[in-house]
NUBA-46411 format. One record per residue (C-alpha): residue in three letters; x, y, z. Coordinates in steps of 0.1 Angstrom, whole numbers, plus 5000, padded with zeros to 4 digits. Layout:
% residues N
alaXYZ/...
% end
This chain:
% residues 419
unk500451644777/unk498951544810/unk495151524808/unk495051644844/unk497151954840/unk497352174871/unk499652234900/unk502652004903/unk502451784934/unk505451664954/unk506051414982/unk507451575013/unk506851315040/unk506650935044/unk505250705071/unk504750335075/unk503750055098/unk504549715083/unk505349355092/unk509049475092/unk508249715121/unk507050055130/unk508450335109/unk509850405075/unk513350325088/unk512449975097/unk510749925064/unk513550055043/unk516349885062/unk514449555062/unk513849565025/unk517549645017/unk518749375041/unk516249115027/unk514449055060/unk511048875060/unk508148995081/unk505948695075/unk505248495106/unk503348195120/unk499948285133/unk499648215170/unk496348175188/unk493747895190/unk491448085167/unk493747995138/unk493847625147/unk492747405119/unk493247655091/unk494947515060/unk497347815060/unk498747975092/unk501248235080/unk500748605075/unk502548935073/unk501649075108/unk502949385124/unk505249275152/unk504049525179/unk500549615192/unk499749955178/unk497450025209/unk500650035230/unk501950325210/unk498950545214/unk497150705244/unk494850435258/unk491650645257/unk492250725220/unk493350365211/unk490050225226/unk488050425200/unk490050305170/unk490149975152/unk493449815145/unk493649945110/unk492950305122/unk495750275148/unk498150175120/unk496850465100/unk497350725127/unk500850605135/unk501850605098/unk500150945091/unk501851105122/unk505250985110/unk504651125075/unk503451455090/unk506451495112/unk508751375084/unk507451665063/unk508351915090/unk504951985105/unk504052025142/unk502851685156/unk500051875174/unk498251925141/unk497352145112/unk496552465130/unk499652445152/unk501752395120/unk500552725107/unk498252565081/unk494652645074/unk493052315084/unk490452355057/unk493252345031/unk494452005042/unk492951675033/unk493151305041/unk492651025015/unk492850665028/unk492350335010/unk490950025027/unk489049715017/unk487449645051/unk489749825075/unk489449595105/unk487249285100/unk487749175136/unk485449445151/unk482249315134/unk483248955142/unk483749045179/unk480449225180/unk478548935165/unk480248695190/unk479248915219/unk475648925207/unk475448545204/unk477148475236/unk475848745260/unk472948915243/unk472349265229/unk473449465260/unk476949325256/unk477449475222/unk479549795224/unk478150115210/unk481550165194/unk481049855172/unk479450035143/unk481750345141/unk484750125145/unk483849865118/unk483450105089/unk486250125063/unk486350505067/unk487550495103/unk491150525093/unk490550855073/unk488350995101/unk490850915129/unk493751075110/unk491751385105/unk490751385142/unk494251335153/unk495751625133/unk492751855132/unk492351825094/unk489051965082/unk489452005044/unk488251655037/unk488651295049/unk487851065020/unk487950685018/unk488650474987/unk487650114985/unk488749934953/unk490049604966/unk493849574966/unk494249894945/unk492650104973/unk495850254987/unk497250354953/unk493950494941/unk493650704973/unk497050854966/unk496050934930/unk492851094941/unk494751314966/unk497151414938/unk494151544917/unk492651724947/unk495951924951/unk496451964914/unk493152134910/unk493352354940/unk490852184963/unk493452144990/unk497152234993/unk498351955015/unk497151595018/unk497951285038/unk497350995014/unk497750625017/unk496050315031/unk495550095061/unk494349735066/unk493949475093/unk492249165080/unk494348885093/unk491348705108/unk490348345108/unk487348375085/unk489248585059/unk492248355060/unk489848055055/unk488148235026/unk491348315008/unk492447955014/unk489247825000/unk489848034969/unk493247864966/unk494748214966/unk497148164995/unk500548014993/unk500947675008/unk504747695011/unk504747795047/unk507847885068/unk510347605064/unk513047725089/unk515447825061/unk514448195061/unk512948165026/unk509748355022/unk506548165014/unk505548454992/unk507548414960/unk506848694934/unk507748604898/unk509348274910/unk508947944891/unk507447784922/unk505048064932/unk501747944943/unk499848224959/unk499948534981/unk500448565019/unk497848785037/unk499249085056/unk498449405075/unk499849755080/unk499650115068/unk501550355046/unk501050735040/unk502650995018/unk502551365027/unk501651534994/unk501851914987/unk501452154959/unk505052224948/unk504852604954/unk503552534989/unk506352304997/unk509052534982/unk507752835000/unk508252665034/unk511652515024/unk510452155027/unk512551865017/unk511151694986/unk511551324980/unk510051324945/unk507251444924/unk503851264923/unk503751304886/unk500651104876/unk498450804879/unk496150584859/unk493150354864/unk491450084845/unk489049794850/unk489449434837/unk485749354834/unk486848994834/unk486048804867/unk485048874903/unk488448754916/unk490748634889/unk492948874868/unk492548904831/unk495348674819/unk495848894788/unk496949184809/unk495049434787/unk493549614817/unk496949644834/unk498449774802/unk495750044800/unk496350164835/unk500150174828/unk499550384796/unk497250624814/unk499750674842/unk502350764817/unk500050994798/unk498951164831/unk502651214840/unk503351364805/unk505951084801/unk507150834776/unk507950474782/unk511650554778/unk511450774809/unk510750474832/unk513750354851/unk512050134877/unk508849944885/unk507649844919/unk505349554909/unk502149444924/unk503249084920/unk501248894946/unk502948564936/unk499848414920/unk500648224888/unk498348414865/unk498548754881/unk502348784880/unk502448664844/unk499748914832/unk501549204849/unk504949104834/unk503449074799/unk501749414803/unk504949584814/unk506849434784/unk504049544760/unk503849904773/unk507549974781/unk508949794751/unk512149704770/unk513249554804/unk513649794833/unk514649694868/unk511649554887/unk511249484924/unk508349324943/unk507949364980/unk505349104990/unk508048844996/unk509149055025/unk505849195037/unk503048965025/unk500049125007/unk498849425028/unk495549435009/unk494149795008/unk497449925023/unk499749734999/unk499850004972/unk500450284998/unk503350105015/unk504850014980/unk504450384971/unk506550475002/unk509250234991/unk509150364955/unk509650724968/unk512550604988/unk513950414958/unk514050744938/unk515350944968/unk518250714975/unk518650594939/unk518750234952/unk516349954944/unk515649694971/unk515749324961/unk512849094957/unk512648844985/unk511348494979/unk512248454943/unk515148214943/unk514548094907/unk512648344885/unk510148204861/unk511648184826/unk508248274811/unk508248614827/unk509948884806/unk511249124832/unk514549234847/unk513949134883/unk516149274911/unk517048974934/unk519648884960/unk521049234966/unk520049604961/unk520849764928/unk521550124919/unk518950304899/unk519750344862/unk521150684854/unk518950744823/unk515350834829/unk513550974859/unk510150794863/unk509250504886/unk505850324885/unk504150164914/unk501449904904/unk498449784923/unk495749544910/unk492749434930/unk490349144927/unk487349234907/unk489549394881/unk490549724898/unk493849844883/unk495850154896/unk499350274887/unk501150564904/unk503950744886/unk506650914907/unk509451134892/unk512851234905/
% end
């Protein structure tokens, strides 16, 4: 039995802004076609960095929003508003907002994950202070540099008054934000929620810090089209920093059915755990990951035999990928088709789990698993059935897919979606 028994929750809308482009269509088509959204970083501020590639969104989000609104949002919040708007429209609601959609705004919520949101705002404010003095610092600096800006701007944009919560749990933030929204709907706090994550931390200082940690891949772009992010590959050597946003529109099932909404899948359960191992490195035993996997299955009232697909966290770090693969083998007891998206997107930090949840919902909806980009030669030590080279049909037996997210500091979150 689920330990969070309550109303069933379904996914009725999807939205995304990623290095593959703006919109879910660009994301899904790019994943199926094996396109890579990782690019060389232009700009003199990146000169001298040991790593100069990242998964960056190819358009300026400010150009897609009214200028007065865009000026009051940081980059991550702009991503969030665009992705949330798409999910909202995709679910059949009026773009003007909750009230115009015939909803009680107090029965709608927002749940957004972020690590920092947009690190560049604080950096710019500090530069203005040093170069030109206190009067040059914008009064918008403080409200625009908080991680909660994405959630608040989505609620402002759509007139959502039920709640606007922010989850900060490193790279598990987006997945945990979705899980928390599932519980809020299950237990009747809200009927509808936009849940996901947004991040924009491709900045020189953060790139330099990740490089100093030896966490970033040194492969670079070699002109052959091969991704420098190589999940589960024999030659993997680290992740590629990235940015973007993803949102799911979640509803109580009876609410969605009553309005005739299209349902992608059920948000069946989720699980959390903590490694309690190291401030940055994963626990190589995978025990924390295994606990989160078991809790997600328990919450979904599912057995390991129900699992037909796993969208792996797989940042392409040597220890992290191995720990995740071993945990999957221990919990599932067999090999199921696994894909990892960071070869195509880079690691979107607090938004990674949200975008990967969007892709997992699409995988169930279309019964098609996108391939893992960047893994030319899988590591023989990794005991998984990795989907590479071409998409693969979803297996016919079973109905559950897992989307994994694991953050530095030992944050583990797993989302279970059901056909």
